[in-house]
Each structure stands twice: as structure tokens, then as C-alpha cells.
C-alpha positions, 0 to 999 in steps of 0.5 A: 472488506477482502484487501490485503493489510500490508498494502493500499490499494484503490478496492482497499481505499474505496472500502476505508472511506465507506467505513468512515461513513458508517463508523468511526469508533470512539477515542477508547476503542481507538486509542486502545486499538492502537496500543494492541497493534501499533505498527513497529514503523509507526507508518500511519496508511499500516495503522489505518488499514489495520484498524479497518480490518478491525472493523470491517464487519460494521459494512453491512451493506454492499462495498462500493469497491466491489462493482468498480474494481470489476468494472475496471478490472474487466475493461483494462483485460479487455483493452489490454488483449485488444493492445497485445492483438492490435500490435501484433496485427500492426506488425504484421500489416508493416512488415507485409512482403510480397518480393516486390519491394522491400519493406520500408524501416521507416514506417516500422520505426514509427511505430514501435520507436515515434509513436511509443515516445510521444505517448510517454511524453503527453503521459509526462505532460499529463502527470505533472499538470492539473485541472484543465491543463491535465484534462486537455493533455490527457484527451491526447491519450488513447485510453481516455477515448477507450474507456469511453467506448468500452462504457457502451458495453453491456457489460455485468460489472456496469450494471451494479456499478455504485454511482456513489464512487466518486474518486478525486480527480488527481487519482482518476488521472493517476489511475489512468496514466498507470493503466494506460502505461500497461496496455501500451506495453502490450502493444509494443510486445504485440509488435515485436511478437509480430517481427520475430513471427514474419523473421521465422516464416518468411524470407523478409527484405529491409531497405529505407526510402524517404521523399526527404533529401537525406543521404547515406552518411546522415541516415547512418548517423541517424540509426547509429544514433538510434543504436547508442544503447546496444551498440557495444553490448549488441554490435550485430543489431547496428546496421553497417553504412554498407547495409544503408548504402544498398538498402536505400531503394526509391519508387522509380528508377533501375537502381531497385532492380539492379542493386537491391535484387543483387544483395537481397539476402544481406537486406534481412539484416535490418531485423535485429536493429528493428528488434532491438529498437522496439524492445528498448524505446518501446517496451524497456523506457514504456517498463521504466515509465510504468513504475514511475507512474505506478509510484506515482498512483501510489504516491496519491492513493496515500495521499487521498487516503489521509485527507479523507474526513475522519482520517485526521481524527483517527490518527489523533485518537490513536496516539494520544492516551484515553485518559488526561493524567494531567493532575486537577490539584497542585502536586503532593510530594511523595511520601509513605504512611504507616498506620497499623503496619499498613503500607500505603503510598500515593506515587506509582512507579513508571515501569513494572516488570509485570503488570496484572489484572484482577478481573480486568482484560487484557484490553482494560489493562492496556487502557489503564497503562496507557492512561498512567503512562506506565511501561511494561514488560508483561501484562497478564489477566487473572481472576474472573473467567480464569481457573485457580490452576491457570491463576497458580501457574501465573503467580508462580511465573511472577517475578521481582515486582508486581503491579496488580490492578483491582476493580475499587468498588469490588470488595476484596473476595475469597479467590482475590485473597487466595490469589495473593497469597500464592503472590505473596508465598512466591520468593521470587518476588520482591514488591506488590503494588495494589491499586484500586481503580475506579470506573473508566467514565470518571478516569479511574478515580476511586472513591475514598469509602472504597479504597478503606475497605481495601486497606482494611482488608489488605492490612489483615495480611500482614506483609511486608511485600504487599502496598496500598497504592492511594494516589 
């Protein structure tokens, strides 16, 4: 799975869902993973994505997400280009000017402002509706039909598309809405590009006309309301009452010839208003709407990932100690028993500055600490594959109290005794607690005969620093 672990995406969602179908680990592995990679902010999503990365090798077959993401990416890029091109060509068509009559700004405003606002309104209704109602509103989104048309194209990624990829309806809805905002944004950008292009290469005259009985003052109020958001920042982009009056034209009558022709050099000033109207209502608002839809999409993606079958168990195993520390017998009073100068105690501290494991891996030490609810500053593995020099350096670096895990069923060897003597000789070490552990399968419980062997061996050292823990 080639995905970032710090961010949830549709790719990581699909790969994680596929991994859960073939592998979920066991309590021991999952708890050990949580101890090793516990997220500082304790966010479950980060832990789950880290877990998926750790065990991605279990996905030996092809990834379901690969063809799906390739198909979605290809169609989105294709539609994005078409929307940008369509916006540009629509702008050229709306701004077509032959010199016989001015360009009617009402046509342009309809596509630059009214259509985007209606599109965002439909998207808003779709966001906050569910089931059949959401499906009904989605019929009014152009992307719904364009996706169906594109699905008939002979795309290579479609041929390998896995039918096993079934997304929840809510996630599918938000994915479509988020994509819709992105490609609609490109349509408006194409419209602005066409406006700027036409204004630069041509001397164009704008006007307004409508069959409705609208007075110049009423139209001026309407235009001023539209320009409310930028009139203080860019007053030149707000048409004056005089400009609106001289730019009104009729399809019949002599007013077109006399007034418009006489003031043709002033009619081009409309372009600033049209540009600002498009930028604000079709681009800025759409961008804000896209951020909102992206946030909603990510929220649903998080929700759906946490609701996948097996996630609840996985999170519980992350947070639950692998070995229960609940006592099966009545609690014993803390006591110290001395026999022939042997120091034995039937309790252990809850915190140690140093924890060592003789012939234990660090993972095994972490599990043992977790099962005994012991906190620590440092842990280290000694013995086993370590060289004597490495163990010697480790023994010299220890200070204060050290807890030393040993395998109770393995009799003390000379290598272990040599290492223990190094710890005893270290003047910075105050106390050494040796804790013989049983196997994990027996919940670390040791046999009495194994413990007695360790007691006799340690007794020969005759060191006041060394204590055997026998709980």
C-alpha cells in the first residue's frame, strides 16, 4: 500500500478495508504494535493507518484501490479539462461582439453568477439529505450525468476496475459533491479567462436589456447589491448610475443608434464589474464551498473507516493489556523473606528507571512491562545475539535501580552471571531486581522448581544489591 500514514484518503481507506478482510492480527501483536507506535495525540485514525502500513505485506493479491483510484483520477482529470474548456468557450460565445449591438451583460451574469449559485444550492441540499432525497437532488448535479457518460468510454483503468470495491452510499455522495466543486471551479476560471482575453484583444461595448419593465434606478440598485462585497475595495468595478443609464438598449427604436453609439467608448467599463462578479460569486464562493465539502468528505471518510468490520476489535486490542494483571488468589501482604543471606521479595515496583531483558527482544520486554503495568525510562535487550562488549557497555551505563527480566525455564548461564557481576560492580547501581518470567502462553507464571534454581544460583553471589522477585 503506497499511501501516506499521516493522512486518510480514499486509497488508504480501500487498502485498509481490504487488509481487514485477509488479516486482523491477534491481541498480542496488536497490543505490541500500540506500545511501539502509540500516537502522541492518541488519534485512532493515525494508529490504524500506521497499523495498515506495518502489516501491508499480508496483501499479496492486487490492491482493489489501484484500478478504482486510477479510474476516478482519469475521469476527474478529463472532466476538469472539459469544464475549463467549456467555461472558456462559453465565455467567448457570451462575449461575442460584432459592433452591431453591445454585449448583453445579463446573459453573462446568468452563467457567471446565477448558475454557480444554483449549483452550490443544489449541492448544499444534497449534502444535508439522505437516502432517496439525496439521490433526487444529485440528479440535478451535472457531474452525476457526466460520470455516467464517461463510464461508456473505453478507459484502460475501467477494464481492470475491481467490482469488489463497494463504497458506502454516504461516502459516495460526499465524494461526488467534493469533485463537483473542483471541476465547477475550473468552469468559472475558464469564464474569467475568456472575459480577460476578449477585453484585451477587442474593443468591446457592453449593455443591458430585458423584456421586463425594469427602471434604470432599479437596475442600478440591483447592480449595487451585487457589488456590495467589493465596492469599498475596488470602487471602479461598481457601475455608476450614469453608465447604467447610457448602456441600456432596446432591440427596436433609435435609442441604440443615438445614445449607445455616442457613448460607445464608455460602455467597455462594464468589464471590471463582470470580472469581479465572476471572481467573487463563482470562484471565491465556490472555493469556500469546496473547502467545506472537502471537510465533510474527510469527516465521512473517518466515520466510515471507524465503522469497518473489525476496527472496534482492533482499537480495543490496541488499548487493552495483553496479559491480565488481575490476581486469581487473595492479595498477599508485602513481605521480605531472608534465607541464608538470599534476598527475596514477593512484590515489584510500579516504576523503574532501567529495565533489561536477558535474551528477550525489546518487543517481548514491552509486552512484559504492559502485562505487569510497569512504567520505565529506558529498556534494553541484553544477552542473546549481543556481543559481550555491547552488554558490558550497557551494564556500565545503568544507574540507580535496574529490573532484569530472565526466562525462568532457562537455567542461569555463565554469560548471564558475568553480566550480573558487571552490574553489581557498577557503583552507580543501587539495586538489581531479577524477575524470572514464565512463558507468554502461561501469562508469565513460573514453576516453583525453576524459581528455586534461580534462587540457589543468585545466592552464591552474596550481593546485597541483588533481589529475586517471586510473586
